[in-house]
PQR file of N, CA, C, O and H, with PARSE charges and radii, in Angstrom:
ATOM      1  N   MET A   1     164.755  58.063  88.871 -0.4000 1.5000
ATOM      2  CA  MET A   1     164.540  56.408  87.711 -0.0000 2.0000
ATOM      3  C   MET A   1     163.197  57.638  87.318  0.5500 1.7000
ATOM      4  O   MET A   1     162.504  58.511  87.840 -0.5500 1.4000
ATOM      5  N   HIS A   2     163.510  56.810  85.772 -0.4000 1.5000
ATOM      6  CA  HIS A   2     161.537  58.352  86.342 -0.0000 2.0000
ATOM      7  C   HIS A   2     160.547  57.170  85.669  0.5500 1.7000
ATOM      8  O   HIS A   2     160.706  57.350  84.461 -0.5500 1.4000
ATOM      9  H   HIS A   2     164.073  56.101  85.348  0.4000 1.0000
ATOM     10  N   PRO A   3     160.470  57.079  85.682 -0.5600 1.5000
ATOM     11  CA  PRO A   3     157.939  56.800  85.204  0.2800 2.0000
ATOM     12  C   PRO A   3     158.619  55.886  83.797  0.5500 1.7000
ATOM     13  O   PRO A   3     159.771  55.731  83.389 -0.5500 1.4000
ATOM     14  N   PRO A   4     157.231  55.385  83.312 -0.5600 1.5000
ATOM     15  CA  PRO A   4     157.153  54.735  81.638  0.2800 2.0000
ATOM     16  C   PRO A   4     156.712  56.155  80.933  0.5500 1.7000
ATOM     17  O   PRO A   4     156.565  57.354  81.170 -0.5500 1.4000
ATOM     18  N   ILE A   5     156.611  55.198  79.936 -0.4000 1.5000
ATOM     19  CA  ILE A   5     156.809  56.658  79.441 -0.0000 2.0000
ATOM     20  C   ILE A   5     155.339  56.437  78.423  0.5500 1.7000
ATOM     21  O   ILE A   5     154.988  55.382  77.896 -0.5500 1.4000
ATOM     22  H   ILE A   5     156.731  54.224  79.744  0.4000 1.0000
ATOM     23  N   SER A   6     154.992  57.103  78.387 -0.4000 1.5000
ATOM     24  CA  SER A   6     153.769  57.320  78.374 -0.0000 2.0000
ATOM     25  C   SER A   6     153.072  58.599  77.989  0.5500 1.7000
ATOM     26  O   SER A   6     152.865  59.209  79.038 -0.5500 1.4000
ATOM     27  H   SER A   6     155.277  57.960  78.815  0.4000 1.0000
ATOM     28  N   ALA A   7     152.634  59.255  76.999 -0.4000 1.5000
ATOM     29  CA  ALA A   7     151.921  60.418  75.819 -0.0000 2.0000
ATOM     30  C   ALA A   7     150.527  60.377  76.506  0.5500 1.7000
ATOM     31  O   ALA A   7     149.673  61.025  75.901 -0.5500 1.4000
ATOM     32  H   ALA A   7     152.802  58.759  76.147  0.4000 1.0000
ATOM     33  N   HIS A   8     150.049  59.653  77.821 -0.4000 1.5000
ATOM     34  CA  HIS A   8     148.861  60.483  77.410 -0.0000 2.0000
ATOM     35  C   HIS A   8     149.149  61.134  79.403  0.5500 1.7000
ATOM     36  O   HIS A   8     148.370  61.845  80.038 -0.5500 1.4000
ATOM     37  H   HIS A   8     150.742  59.127  78.313  0.4000 1.0000
ATOM     38  N   LYS A   9     150.529  60.540  79.903 -0.4000 1.5000
ATOM     39  CA  LYS A   9     150.541  60.745  81.849 -0.0000 2.0000
ATOM     40  C   LYS A   9     151.589  61.608  81.403  0.5500 1.7000
ATOM     41  O   LYS A   9     152.590  61.196  81.990 -0.5500 1.4000
ATOM     42  H   LYS A   9     151.161  59.962  79.387  0.4000 1.0000
ATOM     43  N   HIS A  10     152.009  62.887  80.461 -0.4000 1.5000
ATOM     44  CA  HIS A  10     153.069  63.415  81.220 -0.0000 2.0000
ATOM     45  C   HIS A  10     153.517  63.643  79.269  0.5500 1.7000
ATOM     46  O   HIS A  10     154.361  63.201  78.489 -0.5500 1.4000
ATOM     47  H   HIS A  10     151.196  63.222  79.985  0.4000 1.0000
ATOM     48  N   PRO A  11     152.339  64.599  79.227 -0.5600 1.5000
ATOM     49  CA  PRO A  11     152.100  65.367  77.440  0.2800 2.0000
ATOM     50  C   PRO A  11     153.578  65.967  78.107  0.5500 1.7000
ATOM     51  O   PRO A  11     154.591  65.267  78.129 -0.5500 1.4000
ATOM     52  N   ASP A  12     153.546  67.094  78.539 -0.4000 1.5000
ATOM     53  CA  ASP A  12     154.918  66.907  78.466 -0.0000 2.0000
ATOM     54  C   ASP A  12     156.354  67.166  77.947  0.5500 1.7000
ATOM     55  O   ASP A  12     156.942  67.876  77.131 -0.5500 1.4000
ATOM     56  H   ASP A  12     152.723  67.663  78.522  0.4000 1.0000
ATOM     57  N   CYS A  13     156.640  66.026  79.035 -0.4000 1.5000
ATOM     58  CA  CYS A  13     158.226  65.514  79.550 -0.0000 2.0000
ATOM     59  C   CYS A  13     157.684  64.890  77.882  0.5500 1.7000
ATOM     60  O   CYS A  13     158.297  65.293  76.893 -0.5500 1.4000
ATOM     61  H   CYS A  13     156.162  65.449  79.698  0.4000 1.0000
ATOM     62  N   TYR A  14     156.559  63.943  77.728 -0.4000 1.5000
ATOM     63  CA  TYR A  14     157.470  62.548  76.199 -0.0000 2.0000
ATOM     64  C   TYR A  14     158.469  62.853  75.570  0.5500 1.7000
ATOM     65  O   TYR A  14     159.548  62.324  75.837 -0.5500 1.4000
ATOM     66  H   TYR A  14     156.061  63.616  78.532  0.4000 1.0000
ATOM     67  N   GLU A  15     158.350  63.695  74.677 -0.4000 1.5000
ATOM     68  CA  GLU A  15     159.215  63.930  73.784 -0.0000 2.0000
ATOM     69  C   GLU A  15     160.977  63.993  74.154  0.5500 1.7000
ATOM     70  O   GLU A  15     161.604  63.343  73.318 -0.5500 1.4000
ATOM     71  H   GLU A  15     157.474  64.125  74.461  0.4000 1.0000
ATOM     72  N   ILE A  16     161.697  64.514  75.017 -0.4000 1.5000
ATOM     73  CA  ILE A  16     162.821  64.678  75.725 -0.0000 2.0000
ATOM     74  C   ILE A  16     162.550  63.315  76.793  0.5500 1.7000
ATOM     75  O   ILE A  16     163.574  63.068  77.429 -0.5500 1.4000
ATOM     76  H   ILE A  16     161.188  65.042  75.697  0.4000 1.0000
ATOM     77  N   MET A  17     161.335  62.339  77.135 -0.4000 1.5000
ATOM     78  CA  MET A  17     161.345  61.211  78.009 -0.0000 2.0000
ATOM     79  C   MET A  17     162.908  60.271  76.308  0.5500 1.7000
ATOM     80  O   MET A  17     164.087  59.919  76.281 -0.5500 1.4000
ATOM     81  H   MET A  17     160.503  62.539  76.617  0.4000 1.0000
ATOM     82  N   GLN A  18     161.567  60.352  75.208 -0.4000 1.5000
ATOM     83  CA  GLN A  18     162.077  59.480  74.356 -0.0000 2.0000
ATOM     84  C   GLN A  18     163.465  59.465  73.666  0.5500 1.7000
ATOM     85  O   GLN A  18     164.175  58.545  73.262 -0.5500 1.4000
ATOM     86  H   GLN A  18     160.610  60.639  75.230  0.4000 1.0000
ATOM     87  N   GLU A  19     163.621  61.047  73.679 -0.4000 1.5000
ATOM     88  CA  GLU A  19     165.472  61.011  73.128 -0.0000 2.0000
ATOM     89  C   GLU A  19     165.621  60.746  74.400  0.5500 1.7000
ATOM     90  O   GLU A  19     166.794  60.421  74.213 -0.5500 1.4000
ATOM     91  H   GLU A  19     163.044  61.794  74.007  0.4000 1.0000
ATOM     92  N   LEU A  20     165.433  60.522  76.027 -0.4000 1.5000
ATOM     93  CA  LEU A  20     167.096  59.945  76.491 -0.0000 2.0000
ATOM     94  C   LEU A  20     166.654  58.159  75.844  0.5500 1.7000
ATOM     95  O   LEU A  20     167.442  57.367  75.327 -0.5500 1.4000
ATOM     96  H   LEU A  20     164.481  60.786  76.180  0.4000 1.0000
ATOM     97  N   GLU A  21     165.451  57.994  76.057 -0.4000 1.5000
ATOM     98  CA  GLU A  21     165.386  56.661  75.804 -0.0000 2.0000
ATOM     99  C   GLU A  21     166.577  56.545  74.779  0.5500 1.7000
ATOM    100  O   GLU A  21     167.711  56.442  75.247 -0.5500 1.4000
ATOM    101  H   GLU A  21     164.811  58.638  76.477  0.4000 1.0000
ATOM    102  N   LYS A  22     166.408  56.555  73.492 -0.4000 1.5000
ATOM    103  CA  LYS A  22     166.958  56.798  72.522 -0.0000 2.0000
ATOM    104  C   LYS A  22     168.370  56.695  72.240  0.5500 1.7000
ATOM    105  O   LYS A  22     169.051  56.160  71.365 -0.5500 1.4000
ATOM    106  H   LYS A  22     165.487  56.639  73.112  0.4000 1.0000
ATOM    107  N   CYS A  23     168.656  57.631  73.639 -0.4000 1.5000
ATOM    108  CA  CYS A  23     170.128  57.518  73.352 -0.0000 2.0000
ATOM    109  C   CYS A  23     170.761  56.026  75.074  0.5500 1.7000
ATOM    110  O   CYS A  23     171.927  55.633  75.088 -0.5500 1.4000
ATOM    111  H   CYS A  23     168.103  58.066  74.349  0.4000 1.0000
ATOM    112  N   HIS A  24     169.802  55.563  76.115 -0.4000 1.5000
ATOM    113  CA  HIS A  24     170.697  54.509  76.250 -0.0000 2.0000
ATOM    114  C   HIS A  24     170.145  53.208  75.084  0.5500 1.7000
ATOM    115  O   HIS A  24     170.850  52.219  74.883 -0.5500 1.4000
ATOM    116  H   HIS A  24     168.855  55.883  76.104  0.4000 1.0000
ATOM    117  N   LYS A  25     168.870  53.401  74.431 -0.4000 1.5000
ATOM    118  CA  LYS A  25     170.158  52.144  73.477 -0.0000 2.0000
ATOM    119  C   LYS A  25     169.975  51.914  72.291  0.5500 1.7000
ATOM    120  O   LYS A  25     169.451  51.015  71.633 -0.5500 1.4000
ATOM    121  H   LYS A  25     168.298  54.204  74.594  0.4000 1.0000
ATOM    122  N   SER A  26     170.981  53.783  71.907 -0.4000 1.5000
ATOM    123  CA  SER A  26     171.614  53.718  71.233 -0.0000 2.0000
ATOM    124  C   SER A  26     174.044  52.828  71.299  0.5500 1.7000
ATOM    125  O   SER A  26     174.877  52.725  70.399 -0.5500 1.4000
ATOM    126  H   SER A  26     171.407  54.513  72.441  0.4000 1.0000
ATOM    127  N   GLY A  27     174.100  52.505  72.686 -0.4000 1.5000
ATOM    128  CA  GLY A  27     174.694  52.028  73.087 -0.0000 2.0000
ATOM    129  C   GLY A  27     175.630  51.673  74.285  0.5500 1.7000
ATOM    130  O   GLY A  27     176.719  52.237  74.174 -0.5500 1.4000
ATOM    131  H   GLY A  27     173.423  52.588  73.418  0.4000 1.0000
ATOM    132  N   PHE A  28     175.532  51.037  75.198 -0.4000 1.5000
ATOM    133  CA  PHE A  28     175.821  50.845  76.598 -0.0000 2.0000
ATOM    134  C   PHE A  28     177.096  51.890  76.703  0.5500 1.7000
ATOM    135  O   PHE A  28     176.905  52.842  77.459 -0.5500 1.4000
ATOM    136  H   PHE A  28     174.648  50.578  75.288  0.4000 1.0000
ATOM    137  N   PHE A  29     177.982  51.844  76.239 -0.4000 1.5000
ATOM    138  CA  PHE A  29     178.944  52.705  76.299 -0.0000 2.0000
ATOM    139  C   PHE A  29     178.366  54.282  76.934  0.5500 1.7000
ATOM    140  O   PHE A  29     178.261  54.617  78.114 -0.5500 1.4000
ATOM    141  H   PHE A  29     178.137  51.071  75.625  0.4000 1.0000
ATOM    142  N   ASN A  30     178.063  55.043  75.737 -0.4000 1.5000
ATOM    143  CA  ASN A  30     176.955  56.601  75.828 -0.0000 2.0000
ATOM    144  C   ASN A  30     175.608  56.017  77.926  0.5500 1.7000
ATOM    145  O   ASN A  30     175.068  56.827  78.679 -0.5500 1.4000
ATOM    146  H   ASN A  30     178.148  54.771  74.779  0.4000 1.0000
ATOM    147  N   TYR A  31     175.612  55.184  77.993 -0.4000 1.5000
ATOM    148  CA  TYR A  31     174.405  54.785  78.819 -0.0000 2.0000
ATOM    149  C   TYR A  31     175.753  55.081  80.728  0.5500 1.7000
ATOM    150  O   TYR A  31     175.680  55.793  81.729 -0.5500 1.4000
ATOM    151  H   TYR A  31     176.051  54.526  77.381  0.4000 1.0000
ATOM    152  N   PHE A  32     176.792  53.971  80.167 -0.4000 1.5000
ATOM    153  CA  PHE A  32     177.892  53.727  81.048 -0.0000 2.0000
ATOM    154  C   PHE A  32     179.370  54.691  80.693  0.5500 1.7000
ATOM    155  O   PHE A  32     180.454  54.684  81.276 -0.5500 1.4000
ATOM    156  H   PHE A  32     176.851  53.393  79.353  0.4000 1.0000
ATOM    157  N   LEU A  33     178.936  55.433  79.586 -0.4000 1.5000
ATOM    158  CA  LEU A  33     179.830  56.538  80.373 -0.0000 2.0000
ATOM    159  C   LEU A  33     179.362  57.684  80.449  0.5500 1.7000
ATOM    160  O   LEU A  33     180.195  58.466  79.991 -0.5500 1.4000
ATOM    161  H   LEU A  33     178.055  55.438  79.112  0.4000 1.0000
ATOM    162  N   GLY A  34     177.902  58.520  81.001 -0.4000 1.5000
ATOM    163  CA  GLY A  34     177.108  59.375  81.237 -0.0000 2.0000
ATOM    164  C   GLY A  34     177.091  60.209  80.108  0.5500 1.7000
ATOM    165  O   GLY A  34     176.900  61.413  80.279 -0.5500 1.4000
ATOM    166  H   GLY A  34     177.225  57.885  81.374  0.4000 1.0000
ATOM    167  N   LYS A  35     177.322  59.590  78.572 -0.4000 1.5000
ATOM    168  CA  LYS A  35     176.532  60.649  77.595 -0.0000 2.0000
ATOM    169  C   LYS A  35     175.456  60.677  77.760  0.5500 1.7000
ATOM    170  O   LYS A  35     174.928  60.758  76.651 -0.5500 1.4000
ATOM    171  H   LYS A  35     177.477  58.612  78.434  0.4000 1.0000
ATOM    172  N   CYS A  36     174.072  60.643  79.217 -0.4000 1.5000
ATOM    173  CA  CYS A  36     172.728  60.936  78.185 -0.0000 2.0000
ATOM    174  C   CYS A  36     172.411  61.647  79.938  0.5500 1.7000
ATOM    175  O   CYS A  36     171.295  61.324  80.346 -0.5500 1.4000
ATOM    176  H   CYS A  36     174.502  60.577  80.118  0.4000 1.0000
ATOM    177  N   ASN A  37     172.969  62.242  80.618 -0.4000 1.5000
ATOM    178  CA  ASN A  37     173.058  62.142  81.565 -0.0000 2.0000
ATOM    179  C   ASN A  37     172.221  64.017  81.525  0.5500 1.7000
ATOM    180  O   ASN A  37     171.661  64.390  82.556 -0.5500 1.4000
ATOM    181  H   ASN A  37     173.875  62.504  80.287  0.4000 1.0000
ATOM    182  N   ASN A  38     172.246  64.705  80.633 -0.4000 1.5000
ATOM    183  CA  ASN A  38     171.495  65.682  80.481 -0.0000 2.0000
ATOM    184  C   ASN A  38     170.507  65.935  79.965  0.5500 1.7000
ATOM    185  O   ASN A  38     169.744  66.856  80.256 -0.5500 1.4000
ATOM    186  H   ASN A  38     172.701  64.402  79.795  0.4000 1.0000
ATOM    187  N   LEU A  39     170.396  65.170  79.152 -0.4000 1.5000
ATOM    188  CA  LEU A  39     168.499  64.501  78.857 -0.0000 2.0000
ATOM    189  C   LEU A  39     167.992  64.374  80.365  0.5500 1.7000
ATOM    190  O   LEU A  39     167.109  65.115  80.796 -0.5500 1.4000
ATOM    191  H   LEU A  39     171.016  64.422  78.915  0.4000 1.0000
ATOM    192  N   LYS A  40     168.596  63.403  81.131 -0.4000 1.5000
ATOM    193  CA  LYS A  40     167.348  62.461  82.429 -0.0000 2.0000
ATOM    194  C   LYS A  40     167.933  63.624  83.561  0.5500 1.7000
ATOM    195  O   LYS A  40     167.324  63.606  84.631 -0.5500 1.4000
ATOM    196  H   LYS A  40     169.314  62.801  80.781  0.4000 1.0000
ATOM    197  N   LYS A  41     169.249  64.815  83.422 -0.4000 1.5000
ATOM    198  CA  LYS A  41     168.213  66.122  83.992 -0.0000 2.0000
ATOM    199  C   LYS A  41     166.926  66.578  83.986  0.5500 1.7000
ATOM    200  O   LYS A  41     166.028  66.812  84.795 -0.5500 1.4000
ATOM    201  H   LYS A  41     169.743  64.830  82.553  0.4000 1.0000
ATOM    202  N   ASP A  42     167.220  66.653  82.267 -0.4000 1.5000
ATOM    203  CA  ASP A  42     166.243  67.223  81.525 -0.0000 2.0000
ATOM    204  C   ASP A  42     164.622  66.929  82.247  0.5500 1.7000
ATOM    205  O   ASP A  42     163.932  67.486  83.101 -0.5500 1.4000
ATOM    206  H   ASP A  42     167.949  66.463  81.609  0.4000 1.0000
ATOM    207  N   VAL A  43     164.521  65.959  81.530 -0.4000 1.5000
ATOM    208  CA  VAL A  43     163.539  64.743  82.381 -0.0000 2.0000
ATOM    209  C   VAL A  43     163.357  64.732  83.414  0.5500 1.7000
ATOM    210  O   VAL A  43     162.215  65.092  83.697 -0.5500 1.4000
ATOM    211  H   VAL A  43     165.082  65.507  80.836  0.4000 1.0000
ATOM    212  N   VAL A  44     164.487  64.253  84.912 -0.4000 1.5000
ATOM    213  CA  VAL A  44     163.731  64.755  86.096 -0.0000 2.0000
ATOM    214  C   VAL A  44     163.151  66.505  85.675  0.5500 1.7000
ATOM    215  O   VAL A  44     161.977  66.282  85.380 -0.5500 1.4000
ATOM    216  H   VAL A  44     165.415  63.960  84.682  0.4000 1.0000
ATOM    217  N   GLN A  45     163.346  67.918  85.520 -0.4000 1.5000
ATOM    218  CA  GLN A  45     163.109  69.188  86.297 -0.0000 2.0000
ATOM    219  C   GLN A  45     161.328  68.533  85.354  0.5500 1.7000
ATOM    220  O   GLN A  45     160.245  68.309  85.894 -0.5500 1.4000
ATOM    221  H   GLN A  45     164.300  68.099  85.759  0.4000 1.0000
ATOM    222  N   CYS A  46     161.737  68.399  83.756 -0.4000 1.5000
ATOM    223  CA  CYS A  46     160.717  68.511  83.116 -0.0000 2.0000
ATOM    224  C   CYS A  46     159.713  67.699  84.816  0.5500 1.7000
ATOM    225  O   CYS A  46     160.152  68.176  85.863 -0.5500 1.4000
ATOM    226  H   CYS A  46     162.617  68.581  83.317  0.4000 1.0000
ATOM    227  N   LEU A  47     158.976  67.026  84.939 -0.4000 1.5000
ATOM    228  CA  LEU A  47     158.475  65.899  85.912 -0.0000 2.0000
ATOM    229  C   LEU A  47     158.732  66.926  87.032  0.5500 1.7000
ATOM    230  O   LEU A  47     159.100  65.886  87.581 -0.5500 1.4000
ATOM    231  H   LEU A  47     158.619  66.638  84.089  0.4000 1.0000
ATOM    232  N   SER A  48     158.840  67.533  87.578 -0.4000 1.5000
ATOM    233  CA  SER A  48     158.861  69.012  88.651 -0.0000 2.0000
ATOM    234  C   SER A  48     158.340  68.915  88.224  0.5500 1.7000
ATOM    235  O   SER A  48     157.449  68.065  88.230 -0.5500 1.4000
ATOM    236  H   SER A  48     158.542  68.377  87.133  0.4000 1.0000
ATOM    237  N   LYS A  49     158.616  69.972  87.368 -0.4000 1.5000
ATOM    238  CA  LYS A  49     157.564  70.988  86.316 -0.0000 2.0000
ATOM    239  C   LYS A  49     155.897  70.703  85.908  0.5500 1.7000
ATOM    240  O   LYS A  49     154.886  71.402  85.832 -0.5500 1.4000
ATOM    241  H   LYS A  49     159.340  70.662  87.364  0.4000 1.0000
ATOM    242  N   GLU A  50     156.251  69.218  85.689 -0.4000 1.5000
ATOM    243  CA  GLU A  50     154.471  68.859  85.508 -0.0000 2.0000
ATOM    244  C   GLU A  50     153.927  68.036  86.946  0.5500 1.7000
ATOM    245  O   GLU A  50     152.735  67.774  87.105 -0.5500 1.4000
ATOM    246  H   GLU A  50     157.072  68.651  85.751  0.4000 1.0000
ATOM    247  N   ARG A  51     154.796  67.740  87.776 -0.4000 1.5000
ATOM    248  CA  ARG A  51     154.217  67.458  88.767 -0.0000 2.0000
ATOM    249  C   ARG A  51     154.070  68.930  89.940  0.5500 1.7000
ATOM    250  O   ARG A  51     153.648  68.530  91.025 -0.5500 1.4000
ATOM    251  H   ARG A  51     155.765  67.953  87.647  0.4000 1.0000
ATOM    252  N   LEU A  52     154.219  69.841  89.933 -0.4000 1.5000
ATOM    253  CA  LEU A  52     154.015  70.870  90.398 -0.0000 2.0000
ATOM    254  C   LEU A  52     152.449  71.743  90.080  0.5500 1.7000
ATOM    255  O   LEU A  52     151.574  72.160  90.840 -0.5500 1.4000
ATOM    256  H   LEU A  52     154.562  70.166  89.052  0.4000 1.0000
ATOM    257  N   LYS A  53     152.639  71.771  88.347 -0.4000 1.5000
ATOM    258  CA  LYS A  53     151.486  72.194  88.071 -0.0000 2.0000
ATOM    259  C   LYS A  53     150.648  70.942  88.025  0.5500 1.7000
ATOM    260  O   LYS A  53     149.580  71.155  87.451 -0.5500 1.4000
ATOM    261  H   LYS A  53     153.349  71.432  87.730  0.4000 1.0000
ATOM    262  N   GLN A  54     150.753  70.063  88.326 -0.4000 1.5000
ATOM    263  CA  GLN A  54     149.433  69.294  88.430 -0.0000 2.0000
ATOM    264  C   GLN A  54     148.546  69.085  90.249  0.5500 1.7000
ATOM    265  O   GLN A  54     147.377  68.835  90.542 -0.5500 1.4000
ATOM    266  H   GLN A  54     151.620  69.890  88.793  0.4000 1.0000
ATOM    267  N   GLN A  55     150.139  69.408  91.354 -0.4000 1.5000
ATOM    268  CA  GLN A  55     149.583  70.231  92.521 -0.0000 2.0000
ATOM    269  C   GLN A  55     148.622  71.501  92.620  0.5500 1.7000
ATOM    270  O   GLN A  55     147.709  71.685  93.425 -0.5500 1.4000
ATOM    271  H   GLN A  55     151.089  69.611  91.115  0.4000 1.0000
ATOM    272  N   ARG A  56     148.968  72.146  91.818 -0.4000 1.5000
ATOM    273  CA  ARG A  56     148.667  73.620  92.056 -0.0000 2.0000
ATOM    274  C   ARG A  56     146.703  73.894  91.072  0.5500 1.7000
ATOM    275  O   ARG A  56     145.689  74.571  90.901 -0.5500 1.4000
ATOM    276  H   ARG A  56     149.709  71.997  91.164  0.4000 1.0000
ATOM    277  N   ALA A  57     147.201  73.138  90.890 -0.4000 1.5000
ATOM    278  CA  ALA A  57     145.845  72.007  89.647 -0.0000 2.0000
ATOM    279  C   ALA A  57     144.380  71.743  90.402  0.5500 1.7000
ATOM    280  O   ALA A  57     143.213  72.057  90.166 -0.5500 1.4000
ATOM    281  H   ALA A  57     148.024  72.588  91.029  0.4000 1.0000
ATOM    282  N   LYS A  58     145.115  70.959  91.489 -0.4000 1.5000
ATOM    283  CA  LYS A  58     144.416  69.918  92.352 -0.0000 2.0000
ATOM    284  C   LYS A  58     143.270  70.843  92.914  0.5500 1.7000
ATOM    285  O   LYS A  58     142.144  70.786  92.420 -0.5500 1.4000
ATOM    286  H   LYS A  58     146.063  70.704  91.681  0.4000 1.0000
ATOM    287  N   PRO A  59     143.596  71.767  94.038 -0.5600 1.5000
ATOM    288  CA  PRO A  59     142.567  73.313  94.539  0.2800 2.0000
ATOM    289  C   PRO A  59     141.873  72.727  93.922  0.5500 1.7000
ATOM    290  O   PRO A  59     141.338  71.630  94.089 -0.5500 1.4000
ATOM    291  N   LYS A  60     141.819  73.944  92.615 -0.4000 1.5000
ATOM    292  CA  LYS A  60     140.960  74.308  91.916 -0.0000 2.0000
ATOM    293  C   LYS A  60     138.948  72.983  92.114  0.5500 1.7000
ATOM    294  O   LYS A  60     137.796  73.090  92.533 -0.5500 1.4000
ATOM    295  H   LYS A  60     142.253  74.834  92.478  0.4000 1.0000
ATOM    296  N   LYS A  61     140.292  71.511  91.150 -0.4000 1.5000
ATOM    297  CA  LYS A  61     138.624  70.918  90.837 -0.0000 2.0000
ATOM    298  C   LYS A  61     138.326  70.361  91.600  0.5500 1.7000
ATOM    299  O   LYS A  61     137.631  69.378  91.342 -0.5500 1.4000
ATOM    300  H   LYS A  61     141.228  71.425  90.810  0.4000 1.0000
ATOM    301  N   LYS A  62     138.719  70.701  93.158 -0.4000 1.5000
ATOM    302  CA  LYS A  62     138.639  69.815  93.765 -0.0000 2.0000
ATOM    303  C   LYS A  62     136.645  71.065  94.353  0.5500 1.7000
ATOM    304  O   LYS A  62     135.434  70.855  94.282 -0.5500 1.4000
ATOM    305  H   LYS A  62     139.283  71.499  93.368  0.4000 1.0000
ATOM    306  N   LYS A  63     137.753  72.467  94.952 -0.4000 1.5000
ATOM    307  CA  LYS A  63     136.088  73.398  95.269 -0.0000 2.0000
ATOM    308  C   LYS A  63     135.531  73.193  93.223  0.5500 1.7000
ATOM    309  O   LYS A  63     135.069  72.098  92.903 -0.5500 1.4000
ATOM    310  H   LYS A  63     138.737  72.638  95.010  0.4000 1.0000
ATOM    311  N   GLU A  64     135.593  73.711  92.708 -0.4000 1.5000
ATOM    312  CA  GLU A  64     134.370  73.108  91.373 -0.0000 2.0000
ATOM    313  C   GLU A  64     133.797  72.496  91.878  0.5500 1.7000
ATOM    314  O   GLU A  64     132.657  72.751  92.264 -0.5500 1.4000
ATOM    315  H   GLU A  64     135.969  74.601  92.968  0.4000 1.0000
ATOM    316  N   LYS A  65     134.676  71.021  92.117 -0.4000 1.5000
ATOM    317  CA  LYS A  65     133.553  69.304  92.220 -0.0000 2.0000
ATOM    318  C   LYS A  65     132.820  69.285  93.427  0.5500 1.7000
ATOM    319  O   LYS A  65     131.923  68.446  93.336 -0.5500 1.4000
ATOM    320  H   LYS A  65     135.603  70.814  91.803  0.4000 1.0000
ATOM    321  N   ARG A  66     132.832  70.181  95.127 -0.4000 1.5000
ATOM    322  CA  ARG A  66     132.738  70.205  95.831 -0.0000 2.0000
ATOM    323  C   ARG A  66     131.342  71.436  95.530  0.5500 1.7000
ATOM    324  O   ARG A  66     130.354  71.099  96.182 -0.5500 1.4000
ATOM    325  H   ARG A  66     133.560  70.862  95.201  0.4000 1.0000
ATOM    326  N   GLN A  67     131.122  72.665  94.741 -0.4000 1.5000
ATOM    327  CA  GLN A  67     130.958  73.731  94.593 -0.0000 2.0000
ATOM    328  C   GLN A  67     129.162  72.931  93.480  0.5500 1.7000
ATOM    329  O   GLN A  67     127.949  73.130  93.415 -0.5500 1.4000
ATOM    330  H   GLN A  67     131.925  72.938  94.211  0.4000 1.0000
ATOM    331  N   ASN A  68     130.217  72.046  92.879 -0.4000 1.5000
ATOM    332  CA  ASN A  68     128.405  71.225  91.847 -0.0000 2.0000
ATOM    333  C   ASN A  68     128.199  70.177  93.078  0.5500 1.7000
ATOM    334  O   ASN A  68     127.125  70.462  93.608 -0.5500 1.4000
ATOM    335  H   ASN A  68     131.202  71.884  92.933  0.4000 1.0000
ATOM    336  N   ALA A  69     128.782  69.133  93.702 -0.4000 1.5000
ATOM    337  CA  ALA A  69     127.777  69.100  94.355 -0.0000 2.0000
ATOM    338  C   ALA A  69     127.293  69.592  95.524  0.5500 1.7000
ATOM    339  O   ALA A  69     126.632  68.766  96.153 -0.5500 1.4000
ATOM    340  H   ALA A  69     129.654  68.902  93.271  0.4000 1.0000
ATOM    341  N   GLU A  70     127.447  71.130  96.245 -0.4000 1.5000
ATOM    342  CA  GLU A  70     126.836  71.410  96.757 -0.0000 2.0000
ATOM    343  C   GLU A  70     125.297  72.130  95.651  0.5500 1.7000
ATOM    344  O   GLU A  70     124.112  72.433  95.791 -0.5500 1.4000
ATOM    345  H   GLU A  70     127.984  71.801  95.735  0.4000 1.0000
ATOM    346  N   ILE A  71     126.164  72.098  94.792 -0.4000 1.5000
ATOM    347  CA  ILE A  71     124.671  72.586  94.225 -0.0000 2.0000
ATOM    348  C   ILE A  71     123.301  71.749  93.187  0.5500 1.7000
ATOM    349  O   ILE A  71     122.287  72.000  92.535 -0.5500 1.4000
ATOM    350  H   ILE A  71     127.127  71.851  94.679  0.4000 1.0000
ATOM    351  N   SER A  72     124.298  70.493  93.692 -0.4000 1.5000
ATOM    352  CA  SER A  72     123.206  68.865  93.119 -0.0000 2.0000
ATOM    353  C   SER A  72     122.447  68.777  94.363  0.5500 1.7000
ATOM    354  O   SER A  72     121.227  68.614  94.407 -0.5500 1.4000
ATOM    355  H   SER A  72     125.121  70.289  94.222  0.4000 1.0000
ATOM    356  N   LYS A  73     123.630  68.955  95.908 -0.4000 1.5000
ATOM    357  CA  LYS A  73     122.055  68.836  96.804 -0.0000 2.0000
ATOM    358  C   LYS A  73     121.141  69.776  96.986  0.5500 1.7000
ATOM    359  O   LYS A  73     120.070  69.703  97.588 -0.5500 1.4000
ATOM    360  H   LYS A  73     124.620  69.087  95.873  0.4000 1.0000
ATOM    361  N   GLU A  74     121.645  70.687  96.414 -0.4000 1.5000
ATOM    362  CA  GLU A  74     120.420  72.201  96.490 -0.0000 2.0000
ATOM    363  C   GLU A  74     119.770  71.720  95.814  0.5500 1.7000
ATOM    364  O   GLU A  74     118.663  71.680  96.351 -0.5500 1.4000
ATOM    365  H   GLU A  74     122.515  70.746  95.924  0.4000 1.0000
ATOM    366  N   ASP A  75     119.729  70.993  94.256 -0.4000 1.5000
ATOM    367  CA  ASP A  75     117.834  71.039  93.581 -0.0000 2.0000
ATOM    368  C   ASP A  75     117.268  69.567  94.169  0.5500 1.7000
ATOM    369  O   ASP A  75     116.160  69.162  93.815 -0.5500 1.4000
ATOM    370  H   ASP A  75     120.628  71.026  93.820  0.4000 1.0000
ATOM    371  N   GLN A  76     118.168  68.750  95.154 -0.4000 1.5000
ATOM    372  CA  GLN A  76     117.119  68.239  95.588 -0.0000 2.0000
ATOM    373  C   GLN A  76     116.783  67.774  96.401  0.5500 1.7000
ATOM    374  O   GLN A  76     115.613  67.396  96.457 -0.5500 1.4000
ATOM    375  H   GLN A  76     119.067  69.079  95.441  0.4000 1.0000
TER
END
């Protein structure tokens, strides 16, 4: 199951998520017979890549935040 569609939370995957939503809404048989499975796999892969990208960026952000905190302590 994928998270709710929101452009600001998932900018890289928004278009694929919209396509999947359209596929699901296009008819019950498409959904039931697995015609949307390829799109769903694409969404899952995209969300995984996005999550990894965010995880890799976190240590950099934390380091910058710590440095800024140390600088502000020194200024006091």
